[in-house]
C-alpha positions in Angstrom: -28.2 -42.3 56.9 -27.6 -39.9 54.0 -30.1 -39.4 51.2 -29.1 -38.1 47.8 -31.8 -36.9 45.5 -31.5 -36.3 41.8 -33.6 -36.0 38.6 -35.2 -32.6 39.0 -35.4 -30.1 36.1 -37.6 -28.3 33.7 -40.6 -29.9 32.0 -43.6 -28.7 30.1 -47.1 -29.1 31.3 -48.2 -32.6 30.4 -44.7 -33.9 30.4 -42.8 -36.3 32.7 -39.9 -36.4 35.0 -38.4 -39.1 37.2 -36.8 -38.4 40.5 -34.4 -40.7 42.3 -33.2 -40.8 45.9 -30.3 -43.1 47.0 -29.8 -43.9 50.6 -26.4 -44.7 52.1 -25.1 -45.4 55.6 -27.1 -47.3 58.1 -29.9 -48.1 55.6 -31.1 -51.2 57.6 -32.8 -48.7 59.9 -35.0 -47.4 57.2 -38.5 -48.7 56.7 -40.5 -46.1 54.9 -39.2 -43.7 52.2 -41.1 -40.8 50.9 -41.3 -37.6 48.9 -42.4 -34.2 50.0 -42.4 -30.9 48.1 -42.2 -27.3 49.0 -43.3 -24.4 46.8 -42.0 -20.8 47.4 -43.8 -19.4 50.4 -45.6 -22.5 51.3 -45.3 -25.4 53.7 -43.6 -28.7 52.9 -46.4 -31.0 51.7 -46.6 -34.8 51.5 -46.4 -36.2 48.0 -45.9 -40.0 48.3 -44.5 -42.7 50.5 -43.7 -46.3 50.2 -43.1 -49.1 52.8 -40.2 -51.5 52.7 -42.7 -54.0 51.3 -43.8 -51.8 48.4 -47.1 -50.5 49.7 -47.6 -46.9 48.5 -49.5 -43.9 49.7 -50.2 -40.8 47.7 -51.4 -37.3 48.2 -54.8 -36.7 46.5 -53.2 -34.0 44.3 -50.9 -36.6 42.6 -52.9 -39.8 42.6 -53.1 -41.3 39.1 -50.2 -39.1 37.9 -47.3 -40.0 40.1 -45.9 -43.4 40.9 -43.5 -44.1 43.8 -41.4 -47.2 43.7 -38.3 -48.5 45.5 -35.4 -50.9 44.9 -34.4 -52.2 48.3 -31.3 -53.9 46.9 -30.1 -50.4 45.7 -31.6 -48.6 48.7 -33.2 -46.2 46.2 -36.7 -44.8 45.9 -38.1 -43.3 42.7 -40.9 -40.9 41.9 -42.2 -41.1 38.3 -44.1 -37.9 37.6 -46.4 -37.9 34.6 -49.0 -35.4 33.3 -47.1 -32.7 35.1 -49.0 -29.5 35.9 -47.5 -26.0 36.7 -48.8 -26.4 40.3 -46.4 -29.3 40.6 -43.5 -26.8 40.5 -41.6 -27.0 43.8 -38.5 -28.2 45.5 -38.9 -32.0 46.0 -37.3 -33.6 49.1 -36.9 -37.3 49.7 -37.2 -38.6 53.3 -36.8 -41.8 55.2 -38.3 -43.0 58.4 -37.5 -45.7 60.9 -41.2 -46.2 61.6 -43.4 -48.6 59.7 -46.4 -46.4 59.3 -46.8 -44.4 56.1 -46.9 -41.0 57.7 -47.7 -37.8 55.7 -46.3 -35.4 58.3 -42.7 -34.2 57.8 -42.0 -34.5 61.5 -42.4 -38.2 61.4 -39.5 -38.7 59.1 -36.0 -39.1 60.5 -33.7 -38.4 57.5 -33.9 -35.9 54.7 -32.1 -35.4 51.4 -31.2 -32.1 49.8 -34.0 -30.8 47.6 -34.2 -31.1 43.9 -36.1 -28.4 41.9 -38.8 -29.3 39.6 -40.2 -26.6 37.4 -43.2 -27.1 35.1 -44.0 -24.5 32.5 -47.4 -23.9 31.1 
C-alpha cells in the first residue's frame, strides 16, 4: 500500500486548510486511516483517525476544529482543518492500519505517507 498526501501549505491563524491522502495498491487490506503530525524537535502525535465505516476519533487539541472524512470509493482520506492556530504548525503524515481499532499510537499503523508541511502564521 502506498499513501500520497497533499494539501499542506501556509495559512494564517484562524484560517483553513484541507489535506488529502490517497491510497493505492492493496487497499482492501486497509481498515483505519489516520493523520499524525510532528513539530520540529517533538514526537509524532496523533491528530485524527477514521474507521472504514466512517467512525472518527480526534485528539483533544483538534476537536471542534478539524474534521476527518474518507471516500472509500476513492481510497482517500481528508482532513479539513479550520480555526488554525500557530501551534498546529507541523509536518502532517497520513497513515493506514489493517486493524479495526482506532489507535492513537503510531506503532499501530502499518503504512505511512510522506509528510506534508502545514505552517500557520500568527
